[in-house]
N, C-alpha and C positions, 0 to 999 in steps of 0.2 A: 235857293238864291232868289227866285221870284218873290216868294212870300216874305222874305226878309227886306225886300225893297219896295213892296207895294202893299197898300192897305186892302182889307177885304177878308172874306172867309178863307180858312185854310183849305186848300184843294188836295193836299197830299198828307196822309197820316204821318205821324212822327215815327222814325225808325225804332224798332224794338217793341212796338205795340202790337196787339192782336190785329188792329185795323190795318197796320202796315203789311202784315203777313197776308191778310185777306186781299188787300190791294194787289200784292205781288201775284197771288194765285189767280185773280181775275185778269190781270194783264197777260199772264201766260195763256189763259183761256182765250183771250182776244187774239193772240198770235195763232193759236190753233184754228180759230174761226177764220182768220185771214187766209191761212194756208188751205183750208178746205174750200173756201170761196174761190181761190185762185185755181185749184184743181178742177172745180166745177165749171168755171166760166172760160178759162183760158186753155183748156185741153179738149180734144174731141170727146164727145159723149161715149160712154161705154155701150150705148145702143140698147136694144130691147133685151139682150141676154142679161146685162147687168141689172136692169130693172126687174126682170123675172126672178133673179137670184136674190134680190133684196139688198144688193150692195152697190158699189160704185160711188163716184164723187157726190152724187146728189144725196144718197143715204148718209154719207159721212158728214156733209155739210148740215143736213137737217138734224143729225144726232148731236153735233156740237152746238147748234143753235138751241136745241132742247136744253142743253146744259146752261146756256146763258139764260134761258127762260127760268130755269130752276134757281139760278143765282139771284135773279130779280125778285124772287119770292122771299128771300132771307130777311128783308127788312120791310114787312108789310105796311108799316106806317109811312113809308117813303117810296117814291118811284125810283130813287137812285140806287146804284149798285152797292154803294157803301152806306146807304141810309142818309139821314140828315135832310136839311132843308134846301140845300143847293147841290148841284152836280159836283163831283170830285174829278180829279185828274183821270180816274179810271173811266168815268162816263165820257169825258172829252176824248180820250183815246179811242173809245168804241165808236162814237157817233159818226166820225168822218167816213169810216169804212162801212158802217151799217147803212148809211145813206147810199153809198155806191152799190151795196148788196141789194137794197130794195129795188133800185132801178135796173140793175144788170140781171138779176135773177128773173125778173119779170120779162125783160126785153129779149133775152137770149134763151131762157129756159121755161118761160110761161109760169113761173112760180110767184104767186101773189102772197107776199109776207105781211102786208098791211091788212088790218081788219080780219086777221086770221083767228079762227077758234083755237088753233094749236098754240098761238103765241099771244095770249091776252096781256101778259106782263110786259112783253116787248112793246105792245101797242100803248100801254099806260106810260111806259118810259119815253116813247117817242112823243106822246101827247104832252108830257111834262116839259120836254124840250121846246115844243111848239108854243107853249104858253109863255116862254121867256122872250122879252123884247129883243135881247141880244142875239137870238136865233132867227128872228123873223125877217120881215121885208126890209129891204134897203131904205124904204121910205121912212122907217121908224128910227133906226140907229145906223146911219150910213157907214160908220167906221167899224161896226161890230157884227153886222149880220153875217151869218155863216151858212144858212140853209140854202141848198141848191134845188134843182128840179130834175126830173128823170131825163128829159131830153138832153140837158147839158151834160149829165153824167154819162149817158151812153155814147155821147160824142167825144167827151174828153177822156174816157177810160182807155180806149185803144192806143192813143199816143203815149199814155203813161205806162200801161201794163202789157200792151199787145192786143191783138184782135180777139174778140169774144167768139166762141163757137156756139151757133144757134142749134137748138133741137128742132125736130119737125113736129108739127101738130097744130091744131086750131088755136090753142091758147097762145102759142108763140106767135103765130101769124097775126092774131088779133092785137097782141101787145105791140108787135113791131109796127103795125100800121098806125095804131093809136098814138104811141109815143113818138114815132118818127114822122107823123103827119102825112102818111102815104095814102094815095087813092082818095083824096078829099076828106080824110078823117078829121081834119081840123076845120071846123065850121064855127065862125064867130056868132054869138059869144060862146066861148068854151064853158061847159057846165062841169066845173070841178067839184061841185057840192053834191052831185048825184050819188046815191048810195052805192051804185056799181061803178063809180069812177075808178079807173085803173090807178090813178095817182090822186088819192083823196086829199082834199084841201081841209085842213083842220079848221074848226070854227074859231079857233083862237088866232089864226093867221090874218095878217093884214091883206085884204083882197084888192088893194090898190096896186 
């Protein structure tokens, strides 16, 4: 309906095509990733026993994210899940929750998913989004910008989904202080371009 009323590239493959079946499969994977994320963030941790046994919500989430990483390798000529020059409806379905995952996994679990050796294709995908003006700063396209920041996400997630359950450990403590601005961690000017920045600022993003 949208594509029949608006000009622009087709975001959804035509029914009955292999691309349509691929899109449906990826959308099912997105729902699995969402469920595993909810189990990881919004339920108490399985504790050290779960970690020792190699199971639990964290392992399930990472395993599903590994599948997303593999799916992103299917079209090596493109960063997008269905290939092509522009993101599809599948990419748009993923990005809003992946943004929340980046922030919440770091804040409550100490898991850094950006700039990770385990997820290079995910990083390429995120970088492709960050190159698009419609995803960037409100100063560029006020009516279209969609990207948020970690602080906003960790503050607006609990009213939407419920409270997040934090793990214990130095990674969680450091992320909580850095993202939440605790104990004087916010000192102007904030250096978001540092290689070790918890929330890396893409070189493509508007810094204004």
